[in-house]
C-alpha positions as CSV (number, residue, x, y, z in Angstrom):
1,M,-1.0,23.5,14.3
2,K,2.6,24.5,14.3
3,E,5.4,24.3,11.7
4,G,7.4,21.1,12.2
5,L,4.6,18.9,13.5
6,I,4.3,15.4,12.1
7,V,0.8,14.7,10.9
8,T,-1.1,12.1,9.0
9,V,-2.9,13.2,5.9
10,P,-5.8,11.7,3.8
11,L,-4.1,9.5,1.2
12,D,-4.9,9.7,-2.5
13,P,-4.5,6.2,-4.0
14,E,-3.4,7.7,-7.3
15,E,-0.3,9.3,-5.8
16,G,1.1,5.9,-4.8
17,A,2.1,6.8,-1.2
18,T,2.9,3.8,1.1
19,H,2.1,5.8,4.3
20,A,0.2,8.8,5.5
21,F,2.9,10.6,7.5
22,A,3.8,14.2,6.5
23,Q,5.2,17.4,8.1
24,V,3.6,20.8,8.5
25,V,5.8,23.4,6.7
26,G,3.7,26.5,6.5
27,F,0.3,28.1,6.5
28,L,-1.9,30.0,4.0
29,P,-3.7,33.2,4.9
30,V,-7.0,31.6,4.1
31,G,-6.5,28.9,6.8
32,G,-4.9,26.1,4.8
33,V,-2.0,24.1,6.2
34,L,0.9,23.3,3.8
35,V,2.4,19.9,4.4
36,V,5.1,17.9,2.7
37,H,4.9,14.1,2.2
38,P,8.2,12.5,1.5
39,E,6.9,10.1,-1.2
40,T,4.6,12.4,-3.1
41,S,4.5,16.2,-3.0
42,A,3.4,19.2,-1.0
43,G,-0.3,19.7,-0.3
44,V,-2.7,22.1,1.3
45,Y,-5.2,20.7,3.8
46,A,-7.8,22.0,6.2
47,P,-6.5,21.8,9.8
48,E,-9.4,19.4,10.7
49,D,-8.2,16.9,8.0
50,L,-4.8,16.5,9.7
51,T,-4.0,14.3,12.8
52,V,-1.0,15.3,14.8
53,Q,1.4,12.4,15.5
54,D,4.1,11.8,18.1
55,P,7.4,11.7,16.1
56,R,8.4,8.7,18.2
57,S,5.5,6.7,16.8
58,V,6.7,7.2,13.2
59,P,9.1,4.6,11.8
60,P,12.6,6.0,11.9
61,A,13.2,5.6,8.1
62,I,10.0,7.6,7.3
63,L,10.9,10.3,9.8
64,A,14.4,10.6,8.4
65,A,12.9,10.9,4.8
66,I,10.6,13.6,6.0
67,V,13.4,15.6,7.6
68,K,15.7,15.1,4.6
69,R,13.0,16.6,2.4
70,T,11.9,19.5,4.6
71,S,15.1,20.3,6.6
72,I,12.8,21.0,9.6
73,Q,13.3,19.1,12.8
74,P,10.1,17.5,14.0
75,L,8.3,19.0,17.0
76,G,7.1,16.8,19.8
C-alpha cells in the first residue's frame, strides 16, 4: 500500500455510496490504512480489506471527484 493508490473498499449500504472507489491518503501506526471516498467520508481499513485498482479502470468523473477531494494525484 502507498499513499495515492486507488482502491475499492467494502461498502456500507447505510452511507449511500454509489461506487466502491476510494484513495489511500495515510496510514495509522497500528496498521490501518486511511482512505477517502468522494461520496461519503474518510475511513480506516485493514490492508487486506482493500483492493488496488488501476486508475485507468475508474470512470473519469469518479477519479476527478476523488482527486478534487484529496488533492493527491493517483498512482498507477
